C-alpha positions in Angstrom: -8.6 -18.3 9.6 -10.3 -21.0 8.4 -11.5 -20.7 4.5 -15.2 -20.0 4.0 -15.5 -18.3 7.3 -19.0 -17.0 7.7 -20.1 -13.3 7.7 -22.1 -13.7 11.1 -18.5 -14.9 12.8 -16.9 -11.8 11.4 -19.3 -9.5 12.8 -19.3 -11.1 16.2 -15.9 -9.7 16.3 -14.1 -6.4 17.8 -12.8 -4.3 14.8 -9.0 -5.1 16.2 -9.5 -8.7 15.8 -10.9 -7.9 12.2 -7.9 -6.0 11.5 -5.6 -8.8 12.6 -7.5 -11.4 11.0 -7.1 -9.0 7.6 -3.2 -8.7 8.1 -2.6 -12.5 8.5 -5.0 -13.0 5.5 -3.2 -10.6 3.5 0.4 -12.5 4.7 -1.1 -15.7 3.8 -1.9 -14.5 0.5 1.8 -13.4 -0.3 3.1 -16.4 0.7 0.5 -18.5 -1.4 1.2 -16.5 -4.4 5.1 -16.5 -3.6 4.6 -20.7 -3.9 2.4 -20.4 -6.6 5.2 -18.4 -8.8 8.1 -20.9 -7.6 5.8 -23.9 -8.5 5.3 -25.1 -4.9 2.1 -24.4 -4.4 -0.2 -27.7 -4.2 -3.7 -26.2 -3.4 -4.6 -23.6 -6.2 -8.3 -23.0 -4.7 -6.4 -22.0 -1.5 -5.7 -18.5 -3.0 -9.3 -17.8 -3.8 -10.7 -19.1 -0.4 -8.1 -16.3 1.0 -9.3 -13.7 -1.5 -13.0 -14.3 -0.4 -11.8 -14.4 3.3 -10.1 -10.6 2.8 -13.0 -9.5 1.0 -15.5 -10.4 3.6 -13.5 -8.9 6.6 -13.2 -5.5 4.5 -17.0 -6.0 3.9 -17.8 -5.8 7.6 -15.2 -3.1 8.3 -16.9 -1.1 5.7 -20.5 -1.9 6.6 -19.7 -0.6 10.5 -18.0 2.2 9.2 -21.5 3.3 7.5 -23.3 2.6 10.3 -21.3 4.7 12.3 -21.7 7.9 9.6 -25.6 7.0 9.3 -25.6 7.3 13.0 -23.7 10.6 13.3 -25.6 12.1 9.7 -29.2 10.9 11.7 -27.8 13.0 15.0 -27.3 16.0 13.3 -30.4 16.4 11.6 -32.0 15.8 14.8 -30.0 18.7 16.3 -31.2 21.1 13.2 
């Protein structure tokens, strides 16, 4: 995943695509932390960028989760 992925780009993807990107980003973060510990990391800013990308993905997934809860709650209110 490119550093600085915009939230709008993420919102256009499916949940499966987001989960795949999340797994890839977490793996990249692990590798970067491993490189940092062994003094092989050249670009320290990349760790921050990957963390932000992970947060963006999680935010979009959480927004979708809340939207489905709101829709379900709205249908229950109408049924009563």
